[in-house]
N, C-alpha and C positions, 0 to 999 in steps of 0.2 A: 472525549472519548481520551484524549490522551496520546501522547507518542509512543508507538510502540517501537521496542529499541532491542538490541540485543544484549546480555548480560554475561556477567561472570558468575560463576556458583562453584561452590564445593560440594562435591557428591561423595557420599559415603554410603557404606552400607543400607542405612535405616534412614537417611535425610538428606535434604538440598537446602543448603545454605547461600544467602546471597551474598556476594562480595560487592559492597557499596563503593561507589566511585565518587570522586569528586566533581564538582560542576565543572562543564566546558570552557575554556577559556573562550573570552569573548572573539578573537579572532577565528577559532573553530566554529565557534556557533554561527557566526556570519557566513561561513561558506557550507553550512549543512541546513542553515533554517529554511530554504526554499522546499527542501527534499521532504523535510518534517512537516512542514504545512501540506504539500502534496499528499503525503501518506496520512495524514490525520483527516483531508478532504475525501480521500479513497475510501478510507474505513468508514466514514459516515454515510458515504453515498451507497456504498454495500450494505449497510444496516437498512438505508431507507428503501433498498432495492430499485435505485434509480439509474439505471443503464446508461441513460444519456448523460448522467453528471461523471458518469464513471470514465465514458468516451471521452468527455473532455479533459478531465483530470489527466488522463493517459496522452492525450494529443498535447496538452501543456506541458508535460514534463519535459526537463532538457535532455534527459537520454533518448528522446524520440527524435531528436535532430530537427531535421527541417521536414519531417512527416505532417502532410496536411491531415485536417481532420477528418476528410473522407477516406485517406488514407488508412488512418488508426481505425476509423469505424468500421471499414471494410475489413481489416485483419482481425478486429475484435468480433465481428458478426462469424467470421469464417473459424475462429477458434471455438467460439461459443457453439457453432453447428457441428463441430466434430466432437465435443465434450456435452452436447445436451441431455444424455440420458442420465449423467450426474449432476447436471445444474438446474434442470426445469424443477426439482422438487422444491429447491431453494428460492429460486425466482418467482415460483407462482403460490406459494404457501406464506 
């Protein structure tokens, strides 16, 4: 799938031109690589419509701090339930 990243671009009236950047220094790459792997796994789980994998990836993300899988799963289910009308089409097709 590749990593999803933000990028710079030059916008004009009739075009969008990407501004290429240089590769990240090894020190910076080491700091962000776990996030990149989580994001790639998350996108793959969404593509495969694997809700349990999505929950596991979220629970393993460092930004979730000390939240347990059960806490993450409960919050995910609550958010899903509140947005079900918009999301069911995707998850069921």
